[in-house]
C-alpha positions as CSV (number, residue, x, y, z in Angstrom):
1,M,-4.9,12.9,-29.6
2,P,-3.9,12.5,-25.9
3,D,-6.5,11.5,-23.4
4,E,-7.8,14.2,-21.1
5,P,-8.7,13.7,-17.4
6,P,-12.3,14.0,-16.4
7,K,-13.4,17.5,-15.6
8,G,-15.3,16.6,-12.4
9,R,-15.0,14.3,-9.5
10,P,-16.0,10.6,-9.7
11,V,-19.4,9.4,-8.8
12,P,-20.4,9.8,-5.1
13,P,-19.0,7.3,-2.6
14,I,-20.9,4.0,-2.4
15,E,-22.8,3.6,0.9
16,L,-22.9,0.3,2.6
17,R,-26.5,-1.0,2.6
18,S,-27.0,-1.8,6.2
19,D,-30.7,-2.0,5.5
20,V,-30.1,-5.1,3.4
21,L,-27.4,-6.9,5.4
22,D,-25.5,-6.6,8.6
23,L,-21.9,-5.9,7.6
24,P,-18.6,-5.4,9.5
25,T,-17.8,-1.8,10.5
26,R,-15.4,-0.2,8.1
27,T,-13.4,3.0,8.7
28,R,-14.3,5.9,6.4
29,K,-12.0,7.9,4.2
30,P,-9.7,9.6,4.8
31,R,-8.7,6.5,6.8
32,D,-5.8,5.9,9.1
33,S,-6.5,2.2,9.3
34,G,-8.2,-0.2,6.9
35,L,-6.0,1.2,4.1
36,T,-6.0,-0.4,0.6
37,V,-2.8,0.6,-1.2
38,V,-3.2,-0.2,-4.9
39,V,-0.4,-0.8,-7.5
40,D,-0.7,1.0,-10.7
41,A,1.6,-0.8,-13.1
42,G,1.2,1.7,-16.0
43,L,-2.5,2.3,-16.5
44,G,-3.5,4.9,-19.0
45,V,-5.6,8.0,-18.2
46,R,-8.9,6.4,-19.4
47,A,-8.2,3.1,-17.6
48,T,-7.5,5.1,-14.4
49,A,-10.8,7.0,-14.8
50,D,-12.7,3.7,-15.3
51,L,-11.1,2.2,-12.2
52,L,-12.0,5.1,-10.1
53,E,-15.6,5.3,-11.4
54,T,-16.3,1.9,-9.8
55,A,-13.7,1.6,-7.0
56,H,-12.5,5.0,-5.8
57,T,-14.4,4.6,-2.5
58,Y,-12.1,1.6,-1.6
59,I,-8.8,3.0,-2.8
60,D,-6.8,5.0,-0.2
61,I,-3.4,5.4,-1.8
62,V,-1.9,4.4,-5.2
63,K,1.7,3.3,-5.8
64,L,3.1,3.8,-9.3
65,G,4.7,0.4,-9.4
66,W,8.4,-0.3,-10.1
67,G,9.9,2.4,-12.4
68,T,6.7,3.1,-14.4
69,A,6.6,6.7,-13.1
70,L,9.6,7.5,-15.4
71,I,8.4,5.6,-18.5
72,T,4.6,6.1,-18.6
73,S,3.3,8.8,-20.9
74,G,0.6,11.2,-19.6
75,L,1.8,10.9,-16.0
76,K,0.7,14.3,-14.9
77,R,-2.7,13.9,-16.4
78,K,-3.1,10.5,-14.7
79,I,-2.0,11.9,-11.3
80,Q,-4.6,14.7,-11.8
81,V,-7.3,12.0,-12.2
82,Y,-6.3,10.5,-8.9
83,R,-6.1,13.9,-7.3
84,L,-9.7,14.7,-8.4
85,A,-10.7,11.6,-6.3
86,D,-8.7,12.7,-3.3
87,I,-6.3,9.7,-3.7
88,P,-2.6,10.4,-3.0
89,V,0.0,8.9,-5.3
90,Y,3.6,7.9,-4.7
91,V,6.3,6.2,-6.7
92,D,7.9,2.9,-6.0
93,G,10.8,3.1,-3.6
94,I,13.1,1.5,-6.2
95,L,13.5,4.9,-7.8
96,L,14.6,6.5,-4.6
97,E,17.0,3.6,-4.1
98,I,18.5,4.2,-7.5
99,A,18.7,7.9,-6.9
100,M,20.6,7.2,-3.7
101,L,23.0,4.8,-5.5
102,Q,23.7,7.5,-8.2
103,D,23.8,10.4,-5.7
104,R,20.9,12.0,-7.5
105,L,18.4,12.3,-4.6
106,D,17.8,16.0,-5.1
107,S,16.9,15.6,-8.7
108,F,14.6,12.7,-7.8
109,L,12.8,14.7,-5.1
110,K,12.4,17.7,-7.5
111,Y,10.9,15.4,-10.1
112,I,8.2,14.1,-7.7
113,E,7.5,17.5,-6.3
114,D,7.0,18.8,-9.9
115,H,4.4,16.1,-10.3
116,G,2.5,17.2,-7.2
117,I,3.4,14.0,-5.3
118,T,3.3,14.4,-1.5
119,V,4.0,10.9,-0.4
120,V,7.4,9.2,-0.6
121,E,8.3,5.5,-0.1
122,I,11.7,4.8,1.5
123,S,13.0,1.3,1.0
124,A,16.3,-0.6,0.9
125,R,15.2,-3.8,-0.8
126,S,17.3,-3.8,-4.0
127,V,20.1,-1.3,-3.0
128,D,22.1,-1.7,0.2
129,I,21.5,1.6,2.2
130,E,23.1,1.8,5.6
131,R,20.6,1.6,8.4
132,A,21.6,5.0,9.9
133,R,21.4,6.6,6.5
134,K,17.9,5.3,6.0
135,L,16.7,6.5,9.3
136,E,18.2,10.0,8.7
137,L,16.5,10.1,5.3
138,I,13.2,9.3,6.9
139,K,13.7,12.2,9.4
140,R,14.7,14.5,6.6
141,L,11.9,13.8,4.2
142,T,9.1,14.0,6.8
143,E,9.7,17.8,6.6
144,K,8.2,17.9,3.1
145,F,6.5,14.5,2.5
146,R,4.3,11.9,4.2
147,V,6.7,9.1,4.5
148,V,5.9,5.4,4.2
149,S,9.0,3.2,4.8
150,V,9.6,-0.4,4.0
151,V,11.1,-3.1,6.2
152,G,12.2,-6.4,4.6
153,F,14.0,-7.7,1.6
154,L,13.1,-9.1,-1.8
155,G,13.3,-12.9,-2.1
156,S,13.4,-15.5,0.6
157,Q,17.1,-15.7,1.0
158,T,17.4,-12.9,3.6
159,M,15.2,-13.5,6.6
160,L,14.7,-11.2,9.6
161,T,14.1,-12.5,13.1
162,I,11.0,-11.3,14.9
163,D,13.2,-9.0,17.0
164,E,14.7,-7.5,13.9
165,W,11.3,-7.0,12.3
166,T,9.9,-5.2,15.3
167,S,13.0,-3.2,16.2
168,R,13.3,-1.9,12.7
169,I,9.7,-1.0,12.4
170,Q,9.8,0.8,15.8
171,E,12.9,2.7,14.7
172,E,11.4,3.9,11.5
173,L,8.1,4.9,13.2
174,A,10.2,6.9,15.7
175,A,12.1,8.5,12.9
176,G,8.8,9.9,11.6
177,A,7.4,7.4,9.1
178,W,3.6,7.6,8.9
179,K,3.3,3.9,8.3
180,V,5.8,1.1,7.9
181,I,5.3,-1.5,5.1
182,V,6.0,-5.1,5.9
183,S,7.6,-6.2,2.6
184,G,6.1,-9.2,0.9
185,G,7.4,-8.4,-2.6
186,E,5.5,-8.1,-5.8
187,R,5.1,-11.9,-6.0
188,G,4.2,-12.3,-2.4
189,T,7.0,-14.8,-1.8
190,S,9.2,-13.0,0.8
191,G,9.0,-11.6,4.3
192,P,5.8,-12.8,5.9
193,Y,5.2,-15.3,3.1
194,K,6.8,-18.6,2.0
195,S,8.1,-19.2,-1.5
196,N,4.7,-21.0,-2.2
197,R,2.9,-17.8,-1.0
198,E,1.6,-19.3,2.1
199,V,1.6,-17.0,5.2
200,R,4.4,-17.4,7.8
201,I,2.0,-17.2,10.7
202,G,4.7,-16.8,13.2
203,V,6.1,-13.7,11.5
204,V,2.7,-12.0,11.2
205,E,1.8,-12.8,14.8
206,G,5.2,-11.9,16.1
207,I,5.1,-8.5,14.5
208,T,1.5,-7.7,15.5
209,Q,2.0,-8.7,19.1
210,V,4.6,-5.9,19.4
211,I,3.5,-3.3,16.8
212,P,-0.2,-2.2,16.8
213,P,-1.6,-3.2,13.3
214,P,-2.8,0.3,12.5
215,H,0.9,1.4,12.3
216,I,1.9,-1.1,9.7
217,I,0.8,-2.1,6.2
218,F,1.2,-5.7,4.9
219,E,2.1,-6.1,1.3
220,A,-0.4,-8.8,0.1
221,P,-0.6,-9.1,-3.7
222,H,-2.4,-12.4,-3.7
223,R,-6.0,-13.3,-2.9
224,K,-5.3,-16.0,-0.3
225,Q,-2.8,-13.7,1.5
226,Q,-5.4,-10.8,1.6
227,A,-8.1,-13.1,2.9
228,W,-5.9,-14.6,5.6
229,L,-4.9,-11.2,6.9
230,V,-8.5,-10.0,7.0
231,R,-9.5,-13.1,8.9
232,R,-6.7,-12.8,11.3
233,L,-6.4,-9.0,11.8
234,G,-9.9,-7.9,11.0
235,A,-11.8,-5.8,8.4
236,N,-9.5,-2.8,8.9
237,V,-6.1,-4.3,8.4
238,N,-3.8,-2.2,6.2
239,L,-3.0,-3.9,2.8
240,A,-0.6,-2.9,0.1
241,N,0.5,-4.2,-3.4
242,V,-3.2,-4.8,-4.2
243,P,-3.6,-5.1,-8.0
244,H,-5.8,-2.5,-9.6
245,D,-8.2,-5.3,-10.7
246,G,-8.4,-6.7,-7.2
247,V,-9.6,-3.6,-5.3
248,V,-13.3,-4.6,-5.1
249,T,-12.4,-8.2,-4.3
250,V,-10.4,-7.0,-1.3
251,E,-13.3,-4.9,-0.1
252,S,-15.5,-8.0,-0.4
253,F,-13.1,-9.8,1.9
254,R,-13.2,-7.0,4.4
255,L,-17.0,-7.2,4.5
256,G,-17.4,-10.9,4.5
257,L,-19.0,-10.9,1.1
258,S,-16.8,-13.7,-0.2
259,T,-16.6,-17.4,0.8
260,D,-13.0,-16.6,1.8
261,T,-14.1,-14.6,4.8
262,L,-17.9,-15.1,5.1
263,P,-17.7,-17.6,8.0
264,H,-15.4,-15.3,9.9
265,F,-17.8,-12.3,9.9
266,H,-21.3,-13.8,9.5
267,K,-22.7,-16.3,11.9
268,N,-25.9,-18.4,11.5
269,K,-28.4,-16.7,13.8
270,R,-31.0,-19.5,13.6
């Protein structure tokens, strides 16, 4: 018998206990900065409900990772669970890339509209989409969707200069993208990261010196990357590709409730 979504909303938001400890100031939902974008790699309806029961306060957007939106059963029920928690969902940009490759963009857009999806990711990481075509697509889709676009490539073979990073981000924001994602890949080994997952400090600093951090989202699938970005850019840095089982951990980084970020946020007052 198929799982059914919960009838009501999740438990009320968790309030930070400022009467217990002094904590960094966090933006409140619906947020424009301090976003945590979580990857759902095929969770079932019950697993989704369990995740939201404990962590919905900290989740701003959910990406249905890779091509799982096409091959996961109970998708509409799962999206409804997220909707009950006021959490928008979008599908991985690889599906749009394939749709562009096959000249089936209209059928893809109808599919996501039929599922009540109002956010679309536009990327060109696996399929070569001409720059002008990508910018035109951003402009077109902003008429119906909230667009998040992606700059960067998969793997470490293709590297952008700082000027290329910043000019492409600026162009996509100007075309209408709500946010631009700095691609780090599912493994965290490309773009602003080295093959060993260490942060390319010059890339992050070069981008953020030109582009205000609230306009961009850094893909950061790994703990050390998340913690580094929080230390360098603050509690309200935008992070994506956060695994579903790492949501609460990321929030602990943002609040200095982990040894990874405690010294940055909490000083000895004695």
